[in-house]
DSSP file (Angstrom, degrees, kcal/mol; ACC not computed):
  #  RESIDUE AA STRUCTURE BP1 BP2  ACC     N-H-->O    O-->H-N    N-H-->O    O-->H-N    TCO  KAPPA ALPHA  PHI   PSI    X-CA   Y-CA   Z-CA
    1    1 A M              0   0    0      0, 0.0     0, 0.0     0, 0.0     0, 0.0   0.000 360.0 360.0 360.0 134.1 -165.5    2.9  144.8
    2    2 A K        -     0   0    0      1,-0.1     2,-0.1     0, 0.0     0, 0.0  -0.690 360.0-115.4 -83.6 128.3 -163.6    2.6  141.5
    3    3 A P        -     0   0    0      0, 0.0     2,-0.2     0, 0.0    -1,-0.1  -0.374  34.0-163.0 -65.4 139.8 -160.4    4.9  141.4
    4    4 A T     >  -     0   0    0     -2,-0.1     4,-1.5     1,-0.0     3,-0.3  -0.613  35.9 -96.1-113.5 176.5 -160.5    7.6  138.8
    5    5 A L  T  4 S+     0   0    0      1,-0.2    -1,-0.0    -2,-0.2     0, 0.0   0.777 122.3  51.0 -66.1 -26.2 -157.8    9.7  137.3
    6    6 A T  T  > S+     0   0    0      1,-0.2     4,-0.7     2,-0.1    -1,-0.2   0.777 108.8  49.2 -84.0 -26.3 -158.5   12.5  139.6
    7    7 A T  H  > S+     0   0    0     -3,-0.3     4,-2.4     2,-0.2     5,-0.2   0.766  97.6  68.6 -85.2 -24.4 -158.3   10.5  142.8
    8    8 A R  H  X S+     0   0    0     -4,-1.5     4,-2.5     1,-0.2     5,-0.2   0.937 100.6  45.7 -62.6 -48.3 -155.0    8.7  142.1
    9    9 A P  H  > S+     0   0    0      0, 0.0     4,-2.3     0, 0.0    -1,-0.2   0.878 113.0  51.9 -62.2 -34.8 -152.8   11.8  142.5
   10   10 A V  H  X S+     0   0    0     -4,-0.7     4,-2.3     2,-0.2    -2,-0.2   0.927 111.0  46.4 -65.8 -44.2 -154.7   12.8  145.6
   11   11 A V  H  X S+     0   0    0     -4,-2.4     4,-2.2     1,-0.2    -1,-0.2   0.902 112.4  50.9 -64.4 -41.1 -154.1    9.4  147.2
   12   12 A A  H  X S+     0   0    0     -4,-2.5     4,-2.1    -5,-0.2    -1,-0.2   0.896 110.4  49.7 -64.5 -39.4 -150.4    9.4  146.1
   13   13 A G  H  X S+     0   0    0     -4,-2.3     4,-2.2     2,-0.2    -2,-0.2   0.907 110.8  48.5 -65.6 -42.4 -150.0   12.9  147.7
   14   14 A L  H  X S+     0   0    0     -4,-2.3     4,-2.0     1,-0.2    -2,-0.2   0.877 110.5  51.9 -65.2 -37.3 -151.6   11.8  151.0
   15   15 A L  H  X S+     0   0    0     -4,-2.2     4,-1.9     2,-0.2    -2,-0.2   0.905 109.7  49.2 -65.3 -41.8 -149.4    8.7  151.1
   16   16 A A  H  X S+     0   0    0     -4,-2.1     4,-2.3     1,-0.2    -2,-0.2   0.907 110.5  50.6 -64.4 -42.1 -146.3   10.8  150.6
   17   17 A L  H  X S+     0   0    0     -4,-2.2     4,-2.3     1,-0.2    -1,-0.2   0.887 109.4  50.6 -63.3 -39.0 -147.3   13.2  153.4
   18   18 A S  H  X S+     0   0    0     -4,-2.0     4,-1.9     2,-0.2    -1,-0.2   0.882 110.3  49.6 -68.7 -35.7 -147.9   10.3  155.8
   19   19 A L  H  X S+     0   0    0     -4,-1.9     4,-2.0     2,-0.2    -2,-0.2   0.902 111.4  49.0 -68.5 -40.1 -144.5    8.8  155.0
   20   20 A L  H  X S+     0   0    0     -4,-2.3     4,-2.2     1,-0.2    -2,-0.2   0.908 111.2  50.1 -64.3 -41.3 -142.8   12.2  155.6
   21   21 A G  H  X S+     0   0    0     -4,-2.3     4,-2.1     1,-0.2    -1,-0.2   0.881 109.8  50.6 -64.4 -38.1 -144.6   12.7  158.8
   22   22 A A  H  X S+     0   0    0     -4,-1.9     4,-2.0     2,-0.2    -1,-0.2   0.881 110.3  50.0 -68.0 -37.6 -143.6    9.2  160.0
   23   23 A G  H  X S+     0   0    0     -4,-2.0     4,-2.0     2,-0.2    -2,-0.2   0.899 111.4  48.0 -67.2 -40.5 -139.9    9.9  159.2
   24   24 A A  H  X S+     0   0    0     -4,-2.2     4,-2.2     2,-0.2    -2,-0.2   0.887 111.2  50.8 -66.7 -38.9 -139.9   13.2  161.0
   25   25 A A  H  X S+     0   0    0     -4,-2.1     4,-2.2     1,-0.2    -1,-0.2   0.893 110.2  49.6 -65.7 -38.8 -141.6   11.6  164.0
   26   26 A A  H  X S+     0   0    0     -4,-2.0     4,-1.7     2,-0.2    -2,-0.2   0.886 110.8  49.8 -67.1 -38.3 -139.0    8.8  164.1
   27   27 A A  H  X>S+     0   0    0     -4,-2.0     5,-1.9     2,-0.2     4,-0.6   0.894 111.9  47.7 -67.6 -39.1 -136.1   11.3  163.9
   28   28 A T  H ><5S+     0   0    0     -4,-2.2     3,-0.8     1,-0.2    -2,-0.2   0.897 111.6  50.4 -67.2 -40.4 -137.5   13.3  166.7
   29   29 A A  H 3<5S+     0   0    0     -4,-2.2    -1,-0.2     1,-0.2    -2,-0.2   0.832 106.7  55.5 -67.2 -30.9 -138.0   10.2  168.8
   30   30 A A  H 3<5S-     0   0    0     -4,-1.7    -1,-0.2    -5,-0.1    -2,-0.2   0.614 115.7-115.4 -78.3 -11.2 -134.4    9.2  168.1
   31   31 A G  T <<5 +     0   0    0     -3,-0.8    -3,-0.2    -4,-0.6    -2,-0.1   0.608  61.1 152.8  89.0  12.5 -133.2   12.5  169.5
   32   32 A D      < -     0   0    0     -5,-1.9    -1,-0.3     1,-0.1     2,-0.2  -0.661  45.1-127.5 -76.9 119.0 -131.7   13.7  166.2
   33   33 A P        -     0   0    0      0, 0.0    -1,-0.1     0, 0.0     5,-0.0  -0.462  21.1-136.3 -69.9 137.5 -131.8   17.5  166.3
   34   34 A G    >>  -     0   0    0     -2,-0.2     4,-0.7     1,-0.1     3,-0.5  -0.161  35.2 -86.7 -79.6-179.4 -133.5   19.1  163.3
   35   35 A P  T 34 S+     0   0    0      0, 0.0     3,-0.5     0, 0.0     4,-0.4   0.844 130.0  46.5 -62.2 -33.7 -132.1   22.1  161.4
   36   36 A G  T 34 S+     0   0    0      1,-0.2     4,-0.5     2,-0.1     3,-0.3   0.710 106.3  60.0 -79.8 -19.8 -133.8   24.5  163.7
   37   37 A D  T <> S+     0   0    0     -3,-0.5     4,-1.9     1,-0.2    -1,-0.2   0.600  83.4  80.9 -83.9 -11.4 -132.7   22.7  166.9
   38   38 A R  H  X>S+     0   0    0     -4,-0.7     5,-1.4    -3,-0.5     4,-0.7   0.900  91.1  50.1 -64.2 -40.3 -128.9   23.1  166.1
   39   39 A A  H  45S+     0   0    0     -4,-0.4     3,-0.4    -3,-0.3    -1,-0.2   0.876 114.2  45.6 -65.6 -35.5 -128.8   26.6  167.5
   40   40 A R  H  45S+     0   0    0     -4,-0.5    -1,-0.2     1,-0.2    -2,-0.2   0.782 106.3  59.1 -77.6 -26.3 -130.5   25.5  170.7
   41   41 A S  H  <5S-     0   0    0     -4,-1.9    -1,-0.2     1,-0.0    -2,-0.2   0.596 111.3-115.9 -82.0  -8.8 -128.4   22.4  171.1
   42   42 A G  T  <5 +     0   0    0     -4,-0.7    -3,-0.2    -3,-0.4    -4,-0.1   0.619  55.2 161.3  88.3  13.3 -125.2   24.4  171.3
   43   43 A A      < -     0   0    0     -5,-1.4    -1,-0.2     1,-0.1    -2,-0.0  -0.441  44.5-128.0 -67.0 142.7 -123.5   23.0  168.1
   44   44 A P  S    S+     0   0    0      0, 0.0     2,-0.6     0, 0.0    -1,-0.1   0.353  73.2 111.7 -78.1   8.3 -120.7   25.2  166.9
   45   45 A E        +     0   0    0     -7,-0.1     2,-0.3     4,-0.1    -2,-0.1  -0.712  34.3 152.1 -88.2 124.5 -122.1   25.4  163.3
   46   46 A D     >  -     0   0    0     -2,-0.6     4,-2.2     1,-0.0     5,-0.2  -0.868  57.9 -92.8-135.8 176.9 -123.5   28.7  162.1
   47   47 A R  H  > S+     0   0    0     -2,-0.3     4,-2.5     1,-0.2     5,-0.2   0.876 120.5  51.9 -62.1 -40.6 -123.8   30.3  158.7
   48   48 A R  H  > S+     0   0    0      1,-0.2     4,-2.6     2,-0.2    -1,-0.2   0.913 111.2  47.0 -64.4 -42.2 -120.5   32.2  158.8
   49   49 A Q  H  > S+     0   0    0      2,-0.2     4,-2.5     1,-0.2    -1,-0.2   0.903 113.2  48.9 -66.4 -40.2 -118.4   29.1  159.8
   50   50 A E  H  X S+     0   0    0     -4,-2.2     4,-1.9     2,-0.2    -2,-0.2   0.908 113.1  47.2 -64.8 -41.1 -120.1   27.0  157.1
   51   51 A Q  H  X S+     0   0    0     -4,-2.5     4,-2.2    -5,-0.2    -2,-0.2   0.907 112.5  49.6 -67.4 -41.1 -119.5   29.7  154.5
   52   52 A Q  H  X S+     0   0    0     -4,-2.6     4,-2.6     2,-0.2    -2,-0.2   0.915 111.2  48.6 -63.8 -43.3 -115.8   30.1  155.6
   53   53 A S  H  X S+     0   0    0     -4,-2.5     4,-2.2     1,-0.2    -1,-0.2   0.871 110.7  51.7 -66.3 -34.8 -115.2   26.3  155.5
   54   54 A R  H  X S+     0   0    0     -4,-1.9     4,-2.2     2,-0.2    -1,-0.2   0.903 111.2  47.4 -65.8 -41.1 -116.8   26.2  152.0
   55   55 A Q  H  X S+     0   0    0     -4,-2.2     4,-2.5     2,-0.2    -2,-0.2   0.895 111.7  50.4 -67.6 -39.6 -114.5   29.0  150.8
   56   56 A D  H  X S+     0   0    0     -4,-2.6     4,-1.9     2,-0.2    -2,-0.2   0.908 110.8  49.1 -63.1 -42.1 -111.5   27.3  152.3
   57   57 A R  H  X S+     0   0    0     -4,-2.2     4,-0.8     2,-0.2    -2,-0.2   0.906 112.8  47.4 -64.7 -42.0 -112.4   24.0  150.6
   58   58 A D  H >< S+     0   0    0     -4,-2.2     3,-0.6     1,-0.2     4,-0.4   0.896 111.8  50.4 -66.5 -39.6 -112.8   25.7  147.2
   59   59 A A  H >< S+     0   0    0     -4,-2.5     3,-0.9     1,-0.2    -1,-0.2   0.835 104.4  58.8 -67.4 -31.9 -109.6   27.6  147.6
   60   60 A A  H 3< S+     0   0    0     -4,-1.9    -1,-0.2     1,-0.2    -2,-0.2   0.764 106.0  49.1 -68.4 -23.8 -107.7   24.4  148.4
   61   61 A M  T << S+     0   0    0     -4,-0.8    -1,-0.2    -3,-0.6    -2,-0.2   0.488  86.1 108.0 -94.8  -4.0 -108.8   23.0  145.1
   62   62 A L  S <  S-     0   0    0     -3,-0.9     2,-0.1    -4,-0.4    27,-0.1  -0.483  79.8-104.0 -73.7 143.7 -107.7   25.9  143.0
   63   63 A P        -     0   0    0      0, 0.0     2,-0.3     0, 0.0    25,-0.2  -0.414  39.9-165.4 -66.6 141.5 -104.6   25.4  140.8
   64   64 A M  E     -A   87   0A   0     23,-2.4    23,-2.1    -2,-0.1     2,-0.4  -0.953   8.9-168.7-130.4 150.7 -101.5   27.1  142.1
   65   65 A L  E     -A   86   0A   0     -2,-0.3    79,-0.4    77,-0.3     2,-0.3  -0.992   1.2-171.2-141.7 126.9  -98.2   27.9  140.5
   66   66 A S        +     0   0    0     19,-2.6     2,-0.3    -2,-0.4    19,-0.1  -0.867   8.9 178.9-116.1 155.4  -94.9   29.0  142.1
   67   67 A A        +     0   0    0     -2,-0.3    17,-0.2    17,-0.2    77,-0.1  -0.995   9.0 171.2-154.3 149.8  -91.8   30.2  140.3
   68   68 A G  E     -B   83   0B   0     15,-1.5    15,-2.3    -2,-0.3     2,-0.1  -0.945  29.0-119.6-160.2 140.7  -88.3   31.4  141.1
   69   69 A P  E     -B   82   0B   0      0, 0.0    13,-0.2     0, 0.0     3,-0.1  -0.452  16.3-132.3 -80.8 155.6  -85.2   32.2  139.1
   70   70 A Q  S    S+     0   0    0     11,-2.8     2,-0.4     1,-0.2    12,-0.1   0.877  95.6  22.9 -70.2 -38.6  -81.9   30.4  139.7
   71   71 A H        -     0   0    0     10,-0.3    -1,-0.2     1,-0.1     3,-0.1  -0.975  63.0-149.3-130.3 143.6  -80.0   33.8  139.6
   72   72 A A  S    S+     0   0    0     -2,-0.4    77,-3.0     1,-0.2     2,-0.4   0.740  91.1  38.8 -80.8 -23.8  -81.4   37.3  140.3
   73   73 A T  E     +d  149   0C   0     75,-0.2     2,-0.3    58,-0.0    77,-0.2  -0.995  69.0 166.7-131.4 131.3  -78.8   38.8  137.9
   74   74 A V  E     -d  150   0C   0     75,-2.6    77,-2.7    -2,-0.4     2,-0.2  -0.906  35.2-106.0-135.2 163.6  -77.6   37.4  134.5
   75   75 A R    >   -     0   0    0     -2,-0.3     3,-2.0    75,-0.2    51,-0.3  -0.496  57.1 -74.8 -84.2 162.6  -75.7   38.6  131.5
   76   76 A Q  T 3  S+     0   0    0      1,-0.3    51,-0.2    -2,-0.2    -1,-0.1  -0.375 117.7   0.9 -61.5 130.6  -77.5   39.3  128.2
   77   77 A W  T 3  S+     0   0    0     49,-3.0    -1,-0.3     1,-0.2    50,-0.1   0.570  94.0 142.3  64.3  14.6  -78.4   36.0  126.4
   78   78 A E    <   -     0   0    0     -3,-2.0    48,-0.5    48,-0.3    -1,-0.2  -0.713  54.7-119.1 -81.5 129.7  -77.0   34.0  129.3
   79   79 A P        +     0   0    0      0, 0.0     2,-0.3     0, 0.0    46,-0.2  -0.462  39.9 170.7 -70.5 140.5  -79.1   30.9  129.9
   80   80 A F  E     - C   0 124B   0     44,-2.3    44,-2.8    -2,-0.2     2,-0.3  -0.940  27.3-114.0-142.1 164.3  -80.6   30.6  133.4
   81   81 A R  E     - C   0 123B   0     -2,-0.3   -11,-2.8    42,-0.2     2,-0.5  -0.778  13.9-164.1-106.6 145.7  -83.2   28.3  135.1
   82   82 A I  E     -BC  69 122B   0     40,-2.6    40,-2.7    -2,-0.3     2,-0.3  -0.996  19.1-178.1-122.5 122.4  -86.6   29.0  136.4
   83   83 A A  E     +BC  68 121B   0    -15,-2.3   -15,-1.5    -2,-0.5     2,-0.3  -0.862   9.0 149.2-122.0 155.1  -87.9   26.3  138.7
   84   84 A G  E     - C   0 120B   0     36,-1.9    36,-1.9    -2,-0.3     2,-0.3  -0.983  33.6-115.3-168.8 176.7  -91.2   25.9  140.5
   85   85 A R  E     - C   0 119B   0     -2,-0.3   -19,-2.6    34,-0.2     2,-0.3  -0.871  20.5-153.5-123.2 156.0  -94.0   23.7  141.9
   86   86 A T  E     -A   65   0A   0     32,-2.8     2,-0.4    -2,-0.3   -21,-0.2  -0.913   2.0-158.8-127.0 157.2  -97.6   23.3  141.0
   87   87 A M  E    S+A   64   0A   0    -23,-2.1   -23,-2.4    -2,-0.3     3,-0.1  -0.998  77.8   2.1-135.1 133.7 -100.7   22.2  142.9
   88   88 A H  S    S+     0   0    0     -2,-0.4     2,-0.4     1,-0.2    -1,-0.1   0.792  95.9 121.5  61.7  31.0 -103.9   20.9  141.3
   89   89 A I        -     0   0    0    -25,-0.1    -1,-0.2   -27,-0.1    -3,-0.1  -0.996  68.7-114.8-120.6 129.8 -102.4   21.1  137.8
   90   90 A V    >   -     0   0    0     -2,-0.4     3,-1.7     1,-0.1    24,-0.3  -0.361  33.0-106.3 -65.8 133.4 -102.3   17.9  135.8
   91   91 A P  T 3  S+     0   0    0      0, 0.0    24,-0.2     0, 0.0    25,-0.1  -0.325 107.6  39.5 -56.5 141.7  -98.8   16.6  135.0
   92   92 A G  T 3  S+     0   0    0     22,-2.4     2,-0.2     1,-0.4    23,-0.1   0.278  82.8 134.3  97.2  -9.9  -98.0   17.1  131.3
   93   93 A T    <   -     0   0    0     -3,-1.7    21,-1.9    22,-0.1    -1,-0.4  -0.514  60.9-110.3 -74.1 141.1  -99.6   20.5  131.2
   94   94 A S  E     -E  113   0C   0     19,-0.2     2,-0.4    -2,-0.2    45,-0.3  -0.465  26.2-160.3 -74.4 140.8  -97.6   23.3  129.5
   95   95 A V  E     -E  112   0C   0     17,-3.3    17,-2.2    -2,-0.2     2,-0.4  -0.994  11.6-163.1-122.8 127.1  -96.1   26.1  131.5
   96   96 A T  E     -EF 111 137C   0     41,-2.9    41,-2.5    -2,-0.4     2,-0.4  -0.871  17.1-125.2-118.3 143.5  -95.1   29.3  129.7
   97   97 A L  E     - F   0 136C   0     13,-2.3    11,-3.0    -2,-0.4     2,-0.4  -0.703  27.5-166.9 -84.8 133.7  -92.8   32.2  130.6
   98   98 A Q  E     -EF 107 135C   0     37,-3.1    37,-2.0    -2,-0.4     2,-0.4  -0.946   5.3-157.7-123.0 145.9  -94.4   35.6  130.4
   99   99 A Q  E     -EF 106 134C   0      7,-2.8     7,-2.9    -2,-0.4     2,-0.6  -0.961  20.5-123.8-122.8 137.5  -92.6   39.0  130.5
  100  100 A K  E     +E  105   0C   0     33,-2.7     2,-0.5    -2,-0.4    33,-0.4  -0.715  29.7 179.6 -82.8 119.8  -94.2   42.3  131.5
  101  101 A Q  E >   -E  104   0C   0      3,-2.8     3,-1.3    -2,-0.6     2,-0.5  -0.919  64.2 -45.8-123.2 103.1  -93.7   44.8  128.6
  102  102 A G  T 3  S-     0   0    0     -2,-0.5    -2,-0.0     1,-0.2     0, 0.0  -0.663 123.3 -21.8  74.7-121.1  -95.3   48.2  129.5
  103  103 A N  T 3  S+     0   0    0     -2,-0.5     2,-0.3    -3,-0.1    -1,-0.2   0.345 125.5  69.6-102.7   4.5  -98.7   47.5  131.0
  104  104 A R  E <  S-E  101   0C   0     -3,-1.3    -3,-2.8    -5,-0.0     2,-0.5  -0.869  75.2-120.6-128.3 159.4  -99.3   44.0  129.5
  105  105 A W  E     -E  100   0C   0     -2,-0.3     2,-0.5    -5,-0.2    -5,-0.2  -0.832  26.1-163.0 -98.0 129.8  -97.9   40.5  129.8
  106  106 A V  E     -E   99   0C   0     -7,-2.9    -7,-2.8    -2,-0.5     2,-0.4  -0.949  18.6-126.6-116.3 129.5  -96.4   39.0  126.7
  107  107 A S  E     -E   98   0C   0     -2,-0.5    -9,-0.3    -9,-0.2   -10,-0.0  -0.598  25.3-147.1 -74.4 130.1  -95.8   35.2  126.4
  108  108 A L  E     -     0   0C   0    -11,-3.0     2,-2.3    -2,-0.4   -11,-0.3  -0.594  28.1-102.4 -92.9 158.5  -92.2   34.4  125.5
  109  109 A P  E    S+     0   0C   0      0, 0.0     2,-0.4     0, 0.0   -11,-0.1  -0.276  90.9 101.8 -79.1  56.9  -91.2   31.5  123.3
  110  110 A A  E     +     0   0C   0     -2,-2.3   -13,-2.3   -13,-0.3     2,-0.3  -0.954  42.1 147.1-140.4 117.9  -90.1   29.5  126.3
  111  111 A S  E     +E   96   0C   0     -2,-0.4     2,-0.3   -15,-0.2   -15,-0.2  -0.969  17.1 179.8-147.9 162.6  -92.2   26.7  127.8
  112  112 A T  E     -E   95   0C   0    -17,-2.2   -17,-3.3    -2,-0.3     2,-0.3  -0.841  27.9-105.5-147.9-178.4  -91.9   23.4  129.5
  113  113 A V  E     -E   94   0C   0     -2,-0.3     2,-0.3   -19,-0.2     8,-0.3  -0.851  31.5-103.7-119.5 156.4  -94.3   20.8  130.9
  114  114 A V        -     0   0    0    -21,-1.9   -22,-2.4    -2,-0.3     6,-0.2  -0.605  38.8-135.6 -76.7 132.3  -95.2   19.8  134.5
  115  115 A K    >   -     0   0    0      4,-3.0     3,-1.7    -2,-0.3   -22,-0.1  -0.248  28.0 -97.1 -81.5 174.7  -93.5   16.6  135.7
  116  116 A R  T 3  S+     0   0    0      1,-0.3    -1,-0.1     2,-0.1    -2,-0.0   0.787 124.7  57.3 -64.3 -27.9  -95.2   13.8  137.6
  117  117 A D  T 3  S-     0   0    0      2,-0.1    -1,-0.3     1,-0.0   -31,-0.1   0.221 120.5-109.2 -89.0  17.0  -93.9   15.2  140.9
  118  118 A H  S <  S+     0   0    0     -3,-1.7   -32,-2.8     1,-0.2     2,-0.3   0.802  82.2 115.0  62.7  34.2  -95.7   18.5  140.1
  119  119 A T  E     -C   85   0B   0    -34,-0.2    -4,-3.0    -6,-0.0     2,-0.3  -0.814  42.8-168.0-122.0 167.4  -92.5   20.4  139.5
  120  120 A Y  E     -C   84   0B   0    -36,-1.9   -36,-1.9    -2,-0.3     2,-0.4  -0.985   9.4-159.7-151.9 154.5  -91.0   22.0  136.4
  121  121 A V  E     -C   83   0B   0     -2,-0.3     2,-0.4    -8,-0.3   -38,-0.2  -0.996  11.7-170.2-136.5 131.8  -87.7   23.5  135.3
  122  122 A L  E     -C   82   0B   0    -40,-2.7   -40,-2.6    -2,-0.4     2,-0.5  -0.981  13.4-148.5-126.2 132.4  -87.4   26.0  132.4
  123  123 A R  E     +C   81   0B   0     -2,-0.4     2,-0.3   -42,-0.2   -42,-0.2  -0.874  29.7 172.1 -97.2 130.6  -84.2   27.2  130.8
  124  124 A A  E     -C   80   0B   0    -44,-2.8   -44,-2.3    -2,-0.5     2,-0.4  -0.928  24.8-154.0-137.8 159.7  -84.5   30.7  129.4
  125  125 A K        -     0   0    0     -2,-0.3     2,-0.4   -46,-0.2   -49,-0.1  -0.995  11.4-157.3-132.4 138.8  -82.4   33.5  127.9
  126  126 A L        +     0   0    0    -48,-0.5   -49,-3.0    -2,-0.4   -48,-0.3  -0.955  14.7 179.6-119.8 138.3  -83.2   37.2  128.1
  127  127 A G        +     0   0    0     -2,-0.4     2,-0.6   -51,-0.2    -1,-0.1   0.621  55.9  96.0-108.2 -19.2  -82.0   39.9  125.7
  128  128 A M  S    S-     0   0    0      1,-0.0    22,-0.2     2,-0.0     2,-0.1  -0.639  71.8-136.6 -78.7 117.2  -83.6   43.0  127.1
  129  129 A K        +     0   0    0     -2,-0.6     2,-0.3    22,-0.1    22,-0.2  -0.376  64.6  35.6 -71.7 151.3  -81.1   44.8  129.4
  130  130 A G  E    S- G   0 150C   0     20,-2.7    20,-3.1    -2,-0.1     2,-0.6  -0.693 108.3 -17.2 107.5-160.7  -82.3   46.1  132.7
  131  131 A R  E     - G   0 149C   0     -2,-0.3     2,-0.5    18,-0.2    18,-0.2  -0.741  60.3-164.7 -89.2 119.3  -84.9   44.9  135.2
  132  132 A N  E     - G   0 148C   0     16,-2.7    16,-2.3    -2,-0.6     2,-0.6  -0.907   8.8-150.7-107.6 125.7  -87.2   42.3  133.7
  133  133 A T  E     + G   0 147C   0     -2,-0.5   -33,-2.7   -33,-0.4     2,-0.3  -0.862  27.6 174.9 -95.7 122.8  -90.4   41.4  135.5
  134  134 A L  E     +FG  99 146C   0     12,-3.5    12,-2.8    -2,-0.6     2,-0.3  -0.818  14.9 175.9-126.3 162.0  -91.4   37.8  134.7
  135  135 A R  E     -F   98   0C   0    -37,-2.0   -37,-3.1    -2,-0.3     2,-0.4  -0.965  27.4-118.2-155.7 164.7  -94.0   35.2  135.7
  136  136 A M  E     -F   97   0C   0     -2,-0.3     7,-2.5   -39,-0.2     2,-0.4  -0.849  25.6-163.3-106.9 145.5  -95.1   31.7  134.7
  137  137 A A  E     +FH  96 142C   0    -41,-2.5   -41,-2.9    -2,-0.4     2,-0.3  -0.990  15.9 158.9-132.5 138.6  -98.5   30.9  133.3
  138  138 A S  E >   - H   0 141C   0      3,-2.7     3,-2.3    -2,-0.4   -43,-0.1  -0.917  66.6 -11.6-159.0 130.5 -100.3   27.6  133.0
  139  139 A A  T 3  S-     0   0    0    -45,-0.3     3,-0.1    -2,-0.3   -44,-0.1   0.831 127.7 -50.0  52.0  41.1 -103.9   26.5  132.6
  140  140 A G  T 3  S+     0   0    0      1,-0.2     2,-0.4     0, 0.0    -1,-0.3   0.551 117.0 113.5  77.8   6.7 -105.3   30.0  133.4
  141  141 A T  E <   -H  138   0C   0     -3,-2.3    -3,-2.7   -77,-0.1     2,-0.4  -0.923  48.3-161.8-114.5 137.1 -103.1   30.3  136.5
  142  142 A M  E     -H  137   0C   0     -2,-0.4   -77,-0.3    -5,-0.2    -5,-0.2  -0.896  12.4-132.4-117.8 147.7 -100.3   32.7  136.9
  143  143 A S        -     0   0    0     -7,-2.5   -77,-0.2    -2,-0.4     3,-0.1  -0.359  43.2 -81.9 -82.4 171.5  -97.4   32.7  139.4
  144  144 A R        -     0   0    0    -79,-0.4    -8,-0.2     1,-0.1    -1,-0.1  -0.522  57.0-100.0 -69.6 144.4  -96.4   35.7  141.4
  145  145 A P        -     0   0    0      0, 0.0     2,-0.3     0, 0.0   -10,-0.2  -0.349  42.6-174.8 -66.1 146.9  -94.2   38.1  139.4
  146  146 A F  E     - G   0 134C   0    -12,-2.8   -12,-3.5    -3,-0.1     2,-0.4  -0.923  16.7-125.9-136.0 162.7  -90.4   37.9  140.0
  147  147 A T  E     - G   0 133C   0     -2,-0.3     2,-0.4   -14,-0.2   -14,-0.2  -0.874  16.4-173.2-117.5 146.0  -87.6   40.0  138.6
  148  148 A V  E     - G   0 132C   0    -16,-2.3   -16,-2.7    -2,-0.4     2,-0.5  -0.995  18.3-144.1-131.9 127.0  -84.4   39.2  136.8
  149  149 A T  E     -dG  73 131C   0    -77,-3.0   -75,-2.6    -2,-0.4     2,-0.5  -0.810   9.4-154.7 -95.6 128.3  -81.8   41.9  136.1
  150  150 A V  E      dG  74 130C   0    -20,-3.1   -20,-2.7    -2,-0.5   -75,-0.2  -0.905 360.0 360.0-105.2 123.2  -79.9   41.6  132.8
  151  151 A R              0   0    0    -77,-2.7   -76,-0.2    -2,-0.5    -1,-0.1   0.442 360.0 360.0 -89.6 360.0  -76.5   43.3  132.7
């Protein structure tokens, strides 16, 4: 019988099914537990553990930024340092100082770049007397807020 256009896809489908069946039979003969056999074999993997490990892995790859002032209290317009470390932020990326003014965060004209050892140091001066709430921002990531009191 001469193959036609309608019989070729049918033959290809049957060939694929036979190969899949042979692979499954070989895996069963080798003792490899299938996806449904894991619960019966006593393996510690279940959906919650897999989801938790996936979330932990994703959280480990998120960029992080820490910051802390050299002094908690400074005089008005006295220079002070803010130092911190980064994780998963490329060296050379800009880090900017932000100040909370009312209900919003305002970027101040003070910035530096991340060094090769994933650290940064920023020299800043503050003119607003009282308690200033500050944070560092870089690449869409913000540090925890910290306070500096200006006398």
